[in-house]
N, C-alpha and C positions, 0 to 999 in steps of 0.2 A: 522363644516366641515363634509362632507359625505365621508365615507371610504367604499370601496367595496373590494371584494376578487377576483378581476379579472374576474367578470362576472359569477362566479360559484355559487353565492348565493346573498341574499338580502344585500343591503348596510346598514351600521349602522352609527349612529351618534357618532362622536368622539369629546368629549369636548375639547375646545382649551387649557385648562390648562393641559390636559394629554399629550400634545405634548412636552412640555419643561421639564417635570418632569420624571426622571427615577425612578427606584425602590430603591431609597436611603434608608439608614438605618433610623430607628426611631430617632427623634430628641428630645433633652431635653428642647426645647422651650415650655414654658407653655403659657396659654392664656394671662396672665398678664405681661409676659416678654416684655419689651419695646425695640424697635429697632430704630436706627437713621442712616441716610445716612453717610457713611464715605467719600463719594466724591459727587461732584455735578452732576446732570443729564447732559448728553451730554459731560462730560469731556472725555479726551482721553480714547480710548478703546471702540470699537463697542459693543453695548449691545442690547439684545433683547428688543423689545418694552415694554413687560410686566415688565422687570427689570427696565427700565427707568421710567415707571409709579410708581413702588415701590419707586425708589429713589426720585422722586418728592414728593410723598406722605410722605416720611420719612425725609424730610428736618428738621422737628421737631420730637421728639420722639413719636412713636405710639406703642400701644400694638399689639401683634400678632392677637388678636381677632378683633381689630379695622381695621387692614390691611385686614383681611379676609372679614369683612363686607363691607368695602368700595370697594374692588375689586370684590365683589360678587363671591368669590370662596370658596370651602369647606375649613374648618379649617385645615384639614390634608394637602391639597395642599398648603395652605399659609405657614404652618410650614415648609414643605419641601423646598419651594421656598426661604423663608427667611433664613433658615439654610444654604442653598447652597450659597446665597449671602453673608452671614457672613463668610463662608469658603473662598470665593473669595476676601474678603476684601472690598466688596461694601457697606456692612452695619456693624454696631457695635451693640452688644447686651448690653442693660442696664438692667441686671437681678435684679437690686435692687428693682424693683417694686413688684415682687413676695415676696421677703424677707420682705419688709415693710408691706405687707398685712399680712404675717404670724405673724409678731411681733405686729400687731394691730396699727401700726403707722397711717395708713390711716384712720382707724375707729376713733381713738382718735382725729385726726385733724378734721374730719367731725363733731364729737360730740362737740368739742370746738367751731367750727364755728357756729353750731346751737345754742349753749348756748349764744354766743355773740349777736345773733339776739335779 
């Protein structure tokens, strides 16, 4: 989207993700935190297209990093968008992923799987 200042200066490019995100507070969502849709896409309540895309993407749990990569938006923008959607009840956070990594559960499972080969 091209944004000008009413003809007083050169137009500048405004990234689409900047339109829907305010200057919200920093969020506690980390890269490995998993989110899942709390409602189906298209369910009652009009939603912005990017939010509907996130809901379709998160029909199964996805990490914040994965959502950011699939949507091709910066991680900070993804964290703000997902935190806002969690606040509105559109998504649920499954923070167990980060806790499991801290405790080494995932690493142990990977090692056990490799040993089983």
